[in-house]
N, C-alpha and C positions, 0 to 999 in steps of 0.2 A: 554336146552343144547346149548352148544356153540362149533360151529364146524370152522374148517379153512381149513388145508390141504384136509380133507375128501370131502368138500364142492369143493374147485378147482379142485380136482380129478374128481368127478363127472359130473361137469359142463363141462370139458375137454372132457370127455369121450361122453357125450350127443352131445355136438358140431361137434365133430369129425364124430360121427354116420350121423348127420344130416346134416352137412356138403357134405358128400358123397352122399347123396340123392336131396337135394336140389339144389346144385351147383357142378354139375357133372364139372370135369376138373378141378376145383380150388385147386390146392395143396397149393397156397400161396395167401394171400393179401399186401397191400401196405398201411402202417401207416405213419403217421408222428411222429418221436422222438424227443420230447421237450427238451430232454438231449442234443441229437447230431445235433439237429437243421436240420435233413433232412429225408427223406421218406427212410425207411428200409422195407423188405420183412420179413412177420412173416407167420408160417405155420397156413392155416386157422382156424385150431381148437384150437389155443394158442391166437387167436385174441380176447381175452375176454374182453366185454365192462360192466360195472356195470349196473345193472337195475334203476339208478337214476341220472337225471340230466336233465340239461335246455333242451337240445335238446329232451329229452323222454318226459318230462312233458309237455313242451311249443312249441314242435315241431318248435323250431327255428334255424333248419339246412336247408342249401340247396344243390341241388345235380343236376347231369345231368347223361342223359341216351346215352349209344352210342352202336355201331357194330363193331365187328372186324371180316373182312371177309378175306378167304385164296383168293389172287389174282388167278382165274385159269390160266393167262398166264406165270405171274412171280412164282408162287407159294408161295410168302409173303404175311404174314398176313397185312391187310391194316385197319386201324380206319377211319371209315365213319363221314365225316362232323367235323373233329376235331376242327379245327380251329372256326366255327361259333360257335360250343358248348361251347367251352371255352372262347368265347368273350361274349355269354350269362350270363356263370358262373360268371366271375370275372367283367364284366361291367353293369350287371343288376340284378342278383340275390343276390350277395353279397351285393352289395351297399342298396339293398332294405331290408336287415338284419340290416344294418349298423355297419358290422365287415368285417376284411380283413383275407383272407387266408396267413398262415405263411409261404407259398411257392408261389414262382412265378407260371403265367402260363407256362413258360418254364421248369419250374422242374416239373410240374405237368406232362405236355405231356411226359417228359423223363420218369417217374414214371410209366407212364400209359404203355410206350412201355416195359420197363424192366418189368412190372409184366405179360405182355403177353409172354414174351421170357421164363422166368422162369417157368411159368405153362407149356409150351411146347404145343406138338401137340395134347394132349387131351382135350383140350379146343375146338378143332374143330370138335371132333366125337362126333357122335349122341348118347346121352345118353343109348338109347335102346340097343347099343353095337352090332346091327345087321347092320341098315342100312349104306351101305358103302357110299365113299367119304366125304366132309367137309361139316361141318354146320356152322351157324353164333354164334360166341361167343358176350355175352352181356359185356359190362363193364359200372361200374358205378363208377364215383368218388363222395364223399360225404366230404363237409365241415360243423363242427357244432360246438358250444361250447362243451368244454372239459367236461367229466362227473365228477361227484363228485366236483365240483367246486363251491357247495353251488348253492341254489334256490333263488326264487324272481324272479318276470318276468321281471325286468330291469338288464339288464345284466352290471356287472361291467367294467369298462373302461379296467382295465387289465385281462378279462376273458380271458383264455386261449383257441386257437381255434385248435382242432384236423381236420387232413385230412386222408381219408381212401380210397382204392379204391378195389374194388371187380368184378371180372370177370370171367364168366362159361358158359360152353356150353348151349346154349339156343335157339334151330332151331326155335321155334314158339311162338309168344306171345298169339295169337287168334288162334282158329282152322284153321289149313292150308286149310280144305276144302273149305272154304270161297273165296279163290283165284279163284274157278272154280264155285262155287255156288251161291257165294253173301251172304253178311250178312245181318242182321237185327239189326236196332237199337229200341232203347225203348224210348219214352218222356214220361215222367210221370207230366211234367209240372215244374220241377226244371228250373231256370233261373239262368245266370251268372250275378248277380247282382253287383259285385263288379269288378274293374280290376285286373289282376292276374300281380303283379309287377316282377315276377320272377318264377323260377322252385324250389317253397320253398316246404318244408315237409309238412307245414301249408295247403297246398292246396289241400292233397291227402289223408289226415284220411277219410274226409266224400265222398271223389269220390270212396274211397275202398269201402264202404258202398253201396253206388249207383250201381257200377259196378256188385257188387255181386247179388244185387236184381234184374239188368236186367238178369243176368242168371238165376235166378230163377223165372223169368216172361217168359223163353224161348227163350231169345232174347240174341244178342250176345254181346252187348253193350249198356250202359246209354248214351244218347246224350239230351244235355243241350240246353234251349233258352235263346237267348239273353235278356238284361234288358227291352228291348221295344218291343212292338207288332208292327203290320203295316197291314194296310188294303188291299183290292184286288187293290185298284188305286194306291198302293205304298206309303201311306202316313203314315210316325211313327206316334205312339202314346203310352201315358203311361197308364198303368192300375191300379187299384187297386191290388198288389201283389197276395192276397188271391181270385181273381177272377179266378179260373182255367179254366175254360169254355172259358173265353175271350182268354188265353193263348194258349189254345188247338186249339181254330178256327183260331186266327192271329198270332201265335207264329212265331218268326224267329230262324233259327237255329245259334248255337254257335259253339259248338264244341262238342267232347266226354268225357268222364271220365278221357282218359289219350292220347286222341288223335285229331287232326284237323279233320275237314270236308270239302269237296270239291265237286263238282257238274261238271258234263258233261252236256252240254245243250243239248236240243232234237235234233237239227241239228248237233250234234257232233263237232262244230266248236270251242266253248269255255272250258275252265276250269274256272269254276267261283268258287271264294274263298271268305269267309265272312268278312267283315270289321273287324279291330282291336276293334272298339267301342261295338262289339257283347261281349268283355271280354274274348276272345281267348289268350291262351299262346303267339302264334307266333312261329310256330313250324319251325325247320331248315330244313326238309325235304319238307315239304311246300312251305317253301321259295326257298329251290333249282329249284322246278319245276316253279315256278313262275317266277325264274330269268331266266330261260332258257331251261330246259331239257321239258317241255311242249311243246314248239314250235317244238322241234324235232321230234316231233309224232304229227305235225300238228294241234296242241290246242294253242289257243290263251287265254292268261291267262287275266282274268277281274274281277275285285272286284265288288262283288254286295250281296245284302242280299238275302238269301235262305230262303224263306217263307214256311210256311207249305199251304199257298193257291196255291202257284207255283207249288209245289211239286203236290198237288191234281190234278193242272190243266194239267199236263203233262209235264211243261215247261222244264223238266229235264230226260234224259236217263238214271241218275243213279247218286248215290254219292260214296264216295268212304272216308275211315277212313286214315288219313295218319299222320305217325310218325315213328320214329327211331325204336322201339319195332314190330309196327303193320307192318311197310313197307307201303304198299299201298294194301287195301282189299276193292273192291268193296261191296258197300250198295245196295242191291235189295228192301228193305222196310223199311218203318218207320211205327212203330205200338205204336199207341196213349193208354195210360192207365189211367182208372178212378180207383185210388186206384189199386187194382189188377186184376181188369177187363179190357178186351180188348174192348176199345171204338171204335177204327178205325183201319184199317189197308189202309197205302197209299202203294201202290205196283208200283214199277219203272221198274222192268223188272223179268222176270220168271225164276226161279231157273235152274244154269247152262247156262242161257241166257245171260251172261256179254257183254255190249254193247262193241263192236269192240274196239274204242278209249280207252276205260277204260281199256280194257285188256291188249292193247299195251303200254300204261303207266306205268301198273303196271310190265309188262315183259322189259321194258327199264331200268327202276329202276335197278333189278335184273340185268340186263347185264352190265349195268355201274358200281355196286357197286361190282360185282364179275370179273371184268377183263376181260369180254368179249368183251367188245367195249370199244373204247375211251370216256372217260366221258365230259361230256356238260364242266365242269369247273376243272380245274387241283386240285383243293383244296377239290374235292370231298373225295379223297382217300392219306392218309398219310400213309406210310410204316412203320412198327414197328421196322424194319431194312434193310440194303441194302441188308445183307444177313440173309437168316432165315435157322436155321437148329436145327430140334428138339433135338439132341443132346447139343445144347449150354443149359446148365443147370444153375442153379442161381448163382453158383460161378464163371462164367465170365462175371455176369452183375450185379453189386453193392452188397449191403450189404445183409445179411439173419440173421434172428434171430428166 
């Protein structure tokens, strides 16, 4: 049986129902029109993508993750760390995949702002429909090879490139109780064996499986180890990769499935962050802390390997997961697993007893991104418009299809 319009109607109906549940507040998405050579707004349920293509089968796309937050002083939505993330996308991620965006960085910025305005204030309402006030909206620009343009691992030189932007109300990525309780990360012996060349889709398929397993194990997230080990004396060395016990004994923290890791020293003087040689991505939130915000709360940033041995020895008051989606979440324990069995628990602080400096750092980030205080650097926040009014519908801002 061959179907055409019936299938389209079915897919649109399912997409509309799913979008309302999974992407609250998202009426429109922004996509690149190859005919008109510009970004246009499309109702989210009409943004259909075929089930076949280079980006799907070979994970050849790149993307960024961002937050849009209502400034509590001005009432205007601001995109957080827009410039650093755009630079990572255009200067690092795209070159690593050897293709170019059909639009410029400036055009992408304009399209992101337009999309936020078109969707209106529902982007900032809690999906539960009960909680008052504004919540964080997530925004994701994605650039990838166009669908239904042929297969084969090697892309043609003339392969068309698509751009899409999606934004929706997403108050919390991980359990919000982690902020007061402290989270737990799982170490299963997995290492970051290769450098991460950009925020590439291919990085995240296996990470999604690992993150799911971490939750199945009863923890909050999976933590990866560096590609090298380190003795108690601080001497790095290599070990046969299959020697799981060596890794669990003398491993070095790299990052988590989708977040950076940093530590507060036991004397509460230093923010310790892992070197890039651990093969971490290089997160923009962590870099913002390193560049100046940490010093605002009395922490001196220092690059140093965070080893399992040092965690056991009590050299750190606590860890933190840091990133756009997670913001800054305290980590109170590292659990080491032998397959599915808990082999060792390294406790850093007790539940609901978050170290003061770590809590102050977390609150400072919230205060800056929500406009309660002056940001450490002015480029932290980019307003979507000098004038924000939820009555400004999409007709006033760009073209809609």
